C-alpha beads as a LAMMPS data file, in Angstrom:
LAMMPS data file: protein, C-alpha beads

125 atoms
124 bonds

1 atom types
1 bond types

-500.0 500.0 xlo xhi
-500.0 500.0 ylo yhi
-500.0 500.0 zlo zhi

Masses

1 110.0

Atoms # bond

1 1 1 -394.328 -281.462 -73.943
2 1 1 -392.012 -280.262 -71.211
3 1 1 -393.337 -279.415 -67.516
4 1 1 -391.079 -276.898 -65.492
5 1 1 -391.701 -276.417 -62.171
6 1 1 -389.651 -273.477 -60.020
7 1 1 -388.896 -273.475 -56.555
8 1 1 -386.311 -271.459 -54.202
9 1 1 -388.021 -267.839 -54.134
10 1 1 -388.377 -265.585 -51.165
11 1 1 -387.960 -262.650 -49.053
12 1 1 -384.226 -262.039 -48.749
13 1 1 -382.233 -258.917 -47.678
14 1 1 -379.899 -256.953 -50.045
15 1 1 -376.693 -258.277 -50.329
16 1 1 -377.957 -261.848 -49.465
17 1 1 -378.384 -264.925 -51.425
18 1 1 -381.034 -267.161 -52.989
19 1 1 -381.053 -270.314 -55.098
20 1 1 -383.782 -270.907 -57.366
21 1 1 -384.571 -274.503 -58.916
22 1 1 -386.508 -275.521 -61.962
23 1 1 -386.969 -279.227 -62.116
24 1 1 -387.994 -280.375 -65.755
25 1 1 -390.100 -283.180 -66.598
26 1 1 -391.577 -284.548 -69.896
27 1 1 -389.393 -285.220 -73.114
28 1 1 -386.905 -283.413 -71.605
29 1 1 -384.503 -285.021 -74.204
30 1 1 -385.855 -282.057 -76.482
31 1 1 -384.677 -279.106 -74.388
32 1 1 -381.783 -277.658 -76.162
33 1 1 -381.291 -274.629 -73.698
34 1 1 -382.874 -273.349 -70.579
35 1 1 -383.305 -270.112 -69.420
36 1 1 -384.085 -267.735 -66.614
37 1 1 -386.144 -264.586 -66.751
38 1 1 -387.511 -262.037 -64.498
39 1 1 -390.451 -259.750 -64.653
40 1 1 -390.738 -256.950 -62.256
41 1 1 -394.349 -254.895 -61.529
42 1 1 -395.019 -252.446 -64.166
43 1 1 -392.002 -253.887 -66.414
44 1 1 -391.499 -256.083 -69.421
45 1 1 -390.234 -259.560 -68.983
46 1 1 -386.356 -259.581 -69.068
47 1 1 -383.581 -262.332 -69.617
48 1 1 -381.179 -262.963 -67.037
49 1 1 -379.452 -266.028 -67.926
50 1 1 -379.053 -269.056 -69.955
51 1 1 -377.225 -272.657 -69.997
52 1 1 -377.253 -275.139 -73.143
53 1 1 -378.670 -278.495 -71.775
54 1 1 -376.033 -280.780 -72.867
55 1 1 -372.828 -278.909 -73.248
56 1 1 -373.522 -276.285 -70.369
57 1 1 -372.319 -273.000 -71.926
58 1 1 -373.739 -270.114 -70.200
59 1 1 -374.874 -266.670 -71.132
60 1 1 -375.751 -263.783 -68.610
61 1 1 -377.235 -260.329 -68.695
62 1 1 -374.922 -257.702 -67.964
63 1 1 -376.947 -257.046 -65.164
64 1 1 -376.194 -259.938 -63.131
65 1 1 -372.592 -260.822 -64.518
66 1 1 -370.692 -261.681 -61.544
67 1 1 -373.366 -262.393 -59.177
68 1 1 -375.573 -264.804 -60.499
69 1 1 -374.495 -268.397 -61.762
70 1 1 -376.775 -270.611 -63.752
71 1 1 -376.204 -274.273 -63.769
72 1 1 -377.774 -277.797 -64.673
73 1 1 -377.792 -281.063 -63.032
74 1 1 -378.319 -283.244 -66.421
75 1 1 -379.016 -286.299 -64.675
76 1 1 -381.742 -284.683 -62.297
77 1 1 -383.101 -282.985 -65.240
78 1 1 -382.757 -279.715 -62.951
79 1 1 -381.566 -276.143 -63.682
80 1 1 -380.281 -273.679 -61.003
81 1 1 -380.072 -270.619 -60.662
82 1 1 -377.536 -268.944 -57.771
83 1 1 -378.216 -265.458 -56.939
84 1 1 -376.017 -263.804 -54.919
85 1 1 -375.158 -260.211 -53.912
86 1 1 -378.993 -259.359 -54.231
87 1 1 -380.077 -255.415 -54.779
88 1 1 -383.700 -254.361 -54.546
89 1 1 -383.930 -253.670 -58.084
90 1 1 -383.256 -257.790 -58.533
91 1 1 -386.797 -258.157 -57.040
92 1 1 -389.456 -259.744 -59.843
93 1 1 -391.339 -262.692 -60.426
94 1 1 -388.509 -265.133 -62.181
95 1 1 -389.380 -267.666 -64.756
96 1 1 -387.282 -270.694 -65.913
97 1 1 -388.139 -271.789 -69.472
98 1 1 -387.095 -274.498 -71.882
99 1 1 -386.074 -273.980 -75.565
100 1 1 -386.010 -277.041 -78.170
101 1 1 -384.667 -274.806 -81.422
102 1 1 -380.858 -274.695 -81.039
103 1 1 -381.065 -271.661 -83.699
104 1 1 -382.899 -269.505 -81.525
105 1 1 -381.363 -266.569 -79.691
106 1 1 -380.668 -267.132 -76.069
107 1 1 -382.074 -263.635 -74.761
108 1 1 -385.173 -263.400 -76.443
109 1 1 -388.281 -264.790 -74.859
110 1 1 -390.018 -265.964 -78.111
111 1 1 -387.447 -268.325 -78.384
112 1 1 -388.232 -270.521 -75.709
113 1 1 -391.118 -272.893 -75.916
114 1 1 -392.103 -274.028 -72.253
115 1 1 -392.347 -271.955 -69.124
116 1 1 -392.813 -272.525 -65.631
117 1 1 -395.394 -270.737 -63.319
118 1 1 -392.899 -268.374 -61.838
119 1 1 -391.492 -267.781 -58.078
120 1 1 -391.254 -264.452 -56.162
121 1 1 -388.212 -262.943 -55.152
122 1 1 -388.199 -260.171 -53.113
123 1 1 -385.145 -257.983 -51.887
124 1 1 -385.563 -255.700 -49.253
125 1 1 -383.504 -252.670 -48.773

Bonds

1 1 1 2
2 1 2 3
3 1 3 4
4 1 4 5
5 1 5 6
6 1 6 7
7 1 7 8
8 1 8 9
9 1 9 10
10 1 10 11
11 1 11 12
12 1 12 13
13 1 13 14
14 1 14 15
15 1 15 16
16 1 16 17
17 1 17 18
18 1 18 19
19 1 19 20
20 1 20 21
21 1 21 22
22 1 22 23
23 1 23 24
24 1 24 25
25 1 25 26
26 1 26 27
27 1 27 28
28 1 28 29
29 1 29 30
30 1 30 31
31 1 31 32
32 1 32 33
33 1 33 34
34 1 34 35
35 1 35 36
36 1 36 37
37 1 37 38
38 1 38 39
39 1 39 40
40 1 40 41
41 1 41 42
42 1 42 43
43 1 43 44
44 1 44 45
45 1 45 46
46 1 46 47
47 1 47 48
48 1 48 49
49 1 49 50
50 1 50 51
51 1 51 52
52 1 52 53
53 1 53 54
54 1 54 55
55 1 55 56
56 1 56 57
57 1 57 58
58 1 58 59
59 1 59 60
60 1 60 61
61 1 61 62
62 1 62 63
63 1 63 64
64 1 64 65
65 1 65 66
66 1 66 67
67 1 67 68
68 1 68 69
69 1 69 70
70 1 70 71
71 1 71 72
72 1 72 73
73 1 73 74
74 1 74 75
75 1 75 76
76 1 76 77
77 1 77 78
78 1 78 79
79 1 79 80
80 1 80 81
81 1 81 82
82 1 82 83
83 1 83 84
84 1 84 85
85 1 85 86
86 1 86 87
87 1 87 88
88 1 88 89
89 1 89 90
90 1 90 91
91 1 91 92
92 1 92 93
93 1 93 94
94 1 94 95
95 1 95 96
96 1 96 97
97 1 97 98
98 1 98 99
99 1 99 100
100 1 100 101
101 1 101 102
102 1 102 103
103 1 103 104
104 1 104 105
105 1 105 106
106 1 106 107
107 1 107 108
108 1 108 109
109 1 109 110
110 1 110 111
111 1 111 112
112 1 112 113
113 1 113 114
114 1 114 115
115 1 115 116
116 1 116 117
117 1 117 118
118 1 118 119
119 1 119 120
120 1 120 121
121 1 121 122
122 1 122 123
123 1 123 124
124 1 124 125
């Protein structure tokens, strides 16, 4: 089992920045990839970004490229999502997730085996 705990959400004005953290514990040696997803009210959960845990390869949704940066501190078992130039449409509950299978597509939520509880990000206009 892998436990994930997100932090860092909050209320920010458009154009501002936030950094989300995702602390992993338990059998972290099984983690192949960490991903971030978000879900706005009335919408489906959508992929935001992912990073392979060992080598640090990154992937982004087109909607956040150039504004968001995913990273991880391997020694601290913590992943991060730096969000800059935030827009009101970025408002959502953000979830981190961990995948243990290396052959699964990074943008599919079904590729991930463990999920955090989510953290609210609200961007005011």
